[in-house]
C-alpha positions as CSV (number, residue, x, y, z in Angstrom):
1,M,0.0,0.0,0.0
2,A,1.3,3.5,-0.9
3,R,2.5,5.7,1.9
4,T,0.5,8.9,2.6
5,V,2.8,11.9,2.0
6,T,1.2,15.3,2.4
7,E,4.1,17.5,1.6
8,R,7.0,17.3,-0.8
9,S,9.4,17.9,2.1
10,D,8.1,14.6,3.7
11,V,9.8,12.5,1.1
12,L,13.2,14.4,1.0
13,P,14.9,12.3,3.8
14,L,13.8,9.1,2.1
15,L,15.1,10.3,-1.3
16,A,18.4,11.4,0.3
17,E,19.0,7.9,1.6
18,V,18.2,6.3,-1.8
19,F,20.7,8.6,-3.5
20,R,23.3,8.0,-0.7
21,E,22.9,4.2,-1.1
22,H,22.7,4.0,-4.9
23,G,24.1,7.2,-6.3
24,Y,22.4,9.3,-8.9
25,E,22.8,6.9,-11.8
26,G,21.9,3.8,-9.7
27,A,18.8,5.3,-8.1
28,S,16.1,4.1,-10.5
29,L,12.5,5.3,-10.3
30,S,11.6,1.7,-9.2
31,L,14.1,1.9,-6.2
32,I,12.9,5.5,-5.4
33,S,9.2,4.4,-5.5
34,K,9.9,1.4,-3.3
35,A,11.9,3.5,-0.7
36,T,9.3,6.3,-0.6
37,G,6.2,4.2,-0.9
38,L,5.1,6.5,-3.7
39,G,4.0,5.6,-7.2
40,K,5.6,7.2,-10.2
41,G,2.6,9.5,-10.6
42,S,3.0,10.8,-7.1
43,L,6.7,11.2,-7.5
44,Y,6.2,13.2,-10.7
45,H,3.5,15.3,-9.0
46,F,6.1,16.4,-6.3
47,F,9.0,16.5,-8.7
48,P,7.9,17.2,-12.3
49,G,11.6,17.5,-13.3
50,G,12.1,13.8,-12.4
51,K,15.2,12.5,-10.7
52,A,17.3,15.6,-11.3
53,E,14.7,17.7,-9.5
54,M,14.7,15.2,-6.7
55,V,18.5,15.5,-6.2
56,E,18.3,19.3,-6.4
57,A,15.6,19.4,-3.7
58,V,17.7,17.0,-1.5
59,L,20.8,19.1,-2.0
60,A,18.8,22.2,-1.1
61,E,17.6,20.5,2.1
62,I,21.2,19.4,3.0
63,D,22.4,22.9,2.3
64,G,19.8,24.5,4.5
65,W,20.7,22.1,7.3
66,F,24.4,22.9,7.0
67,E,23.8,26.6,6.7
68,A,21.8,26.6,10.0
69,N,23.9,24.2,12.0
70,V,27.4,24.6,10.6
71,F,28.1,27.6,8.3
72,R,26.1,30.3,10.1
73,P,27.4,29.4,13.6
74,L,31.0,29.5,12.3
75,R,30.4,32.9,10.7
76,E,28.6,34.5,13.6
77,A,30.1,32.9,16.7
78,G,31.5,35.2,19.4
79,D,33.8,32.3,20.6
80,P,35.2,30.8,17.4
81,A,37.0,28.0,19.3
82,A,33.9,26.9,21.0
83,V,31.8,26.9,17.8
84,M,34.5,25.0,16.0
85,A,34.5,22.3,18.7
86,S,30.8,22.2,18.4
87,M,31.0,21.9,14.6
88,F,33.0,18.7,14.9
89,T,30.4,17.2,17.2
90,T,27.6,18.3,15.0
91,V,29.3,16.9,11.9
92,G,30.1,13.7,13.7
93,D,26.4,13.3,14.6
94,Y,25.3,14.2,11.1
95,F,27.5,11.6,9.4
96,R,26.5,9.1,12.1
97,S,30.1,8.7,13.3
98,G,31.2,7.8,9.7
99,R,28.4,5.4,9.0
100,R,26.5,7.8,6.7
101,V,27.7,8.7,3.2
102,C,28.1,12.4,2.5
103,L,25.7,12.8,-0.5
104,V,27.4,16.0,-1.6
105,G,30.8,14.3,-1.5
106,A,29.5,11.2,-3.3
107,L,27.9,13.3,-6.1
108,S,31.1,15.3,-6.4
109,L,32.9,12.1,-7.2
110,S,30.3,10.7,-9.6
111,D,29.4,11.1,-13.2
112,A,26.6,13.4,-12.0
113,R,29.1,16.0,-10.8
114,D,28.7,18.3,-13.8
115,R,24.9,18.3,-13.6
116,F,25.0,19.6,-10.0
117,A,28.4,21.4,-10.0
118,G,27.1,24.7,-8.8
119,A,25.4,23.4,-5.7
120,L,28.3,21.0,-4.9
121,R,30.9,23.7,-5.3
122,D,28.9,26.2,-3.3
123,Y,28.5,23.7,-0.3
124,F,32.2,23.0,0.0
125,A,33.3,26.6,-0.7
126,R,30.9,28.0,2.0
127,W,32.1,25.5,4.5
128,V,35.8,26.3,3.9
129,E,35.1,30.0,3.9
130,A,33.1,29.9,7.2
131,L,35.7,27.8,8.9
132,A,38.5,29.9,7.6
133,G,36.8,33.0,8.9
134,A,36.4,31.5,12.4
135,L,40.1,30.4,12.3
136,T,41.1,34.0,11.4
137,R,39.1,35.4,14.2
138,M,41.0,33.1,16.5
139,G,44.2,34.7,15.4
140,H,45.4,32.6,12.4
141,E,46.8,34.5,9.5
142,P,44.2,34.4,6.6
143,E,46.3,32.3,4.3
144,T,47.1,29.7,7.1
145,A,43.4,29.8,8.1
146,G,42.3,29.0,4.6
147,A,44.7,26.1,4.2
148,L,43.7,24.7,7.6
149,A,40.0,25.0,6.8
150,E,40.5,23.1,3.5
151,E,42.5,20.5,5.3
152,A,39.7,20.1,7.9
153,V,36.8,19.9,5.4
154,G,38.8,17.5,3.2
155,G,39.8,15.5,6.3
156,I,36.2,15.2,7.4
157,Q,35.2,14.0,3.9
158,G,38.1,11.6,3.7
159,A,37.3,10.3,7.2
160,V,33.7,9.4,6.1
161,V,35.1,7.5,3.1
162,L,37.8,5.7,5.0
163,A,35.6,4.7,8.0
164,R,32.9,3.3,5.6
165,A,35.4,1.5,3.5
166,L,37.1,-0.1,6.5
167,D,33.7,-0.5,8.3
168,R,35.4,1.0,11.3
169,P,33.6,4.1,12.7
170,E,36.4,4.6,15.3
171,V,38.6,5.7,12.4
172,F,36.1,8.6,11.7
173,A,36.1,9.5,15.4
174,R,39.9,9.5,15.7
175,I,40.4,11.6,12.6
176,L,37.7,14.1,13.7
177,S,39.3,14.3,17.1
178,G,42.7,15.2,15.6
179,L,41.2,17.8,13.2
180,R,39.3,19.3,16.1
181,E,42.5,19.6,18.1
182,R,44.3,21.3,15.3
183,C,41.5,23.7,14.6
184,V,40.6,24.8,18.2
185,S,44.3,25.2,19.2
186,R,45.3,28.9,19.3
187,P,48.1,29.8,16.8
């Protein structure tokens, strides 16, 4: 029996998991329908642009979450060290201690990268920029802050991949802990 979905936003978390698990190319309408409990007609009612519109909506939802919980706090925090420490906890929870694929990262590495390039680039650029700003407010030179921010964001993404590949979430936790130490230490 089809699931009752009253809002387009109700289906976004389910879609995100399908795309995380199967990628853009591997997420057939049949798989999406099965995961959401919606028939093709209902899916096209919510997403007339098909699978591409579904991914765009999921990316917008992820972007909104990161803006509210990671980027904005980094940009606006009075105590940048405290907010950076909090960022690592928040990100660790979001990626379920390395058990959850980063959909933005996965799409960036896939054949779908060019189709969603603007959103993917913007997500990572805003994260690096917000983190670099917080590091600068802590006293790092801007160039050093930018390099450390890139290393931290890249390290988080790499930690997700490595922990999942090894099926060892403790690897994710250890890498995040090391990155947290480097970022919250005063220059």
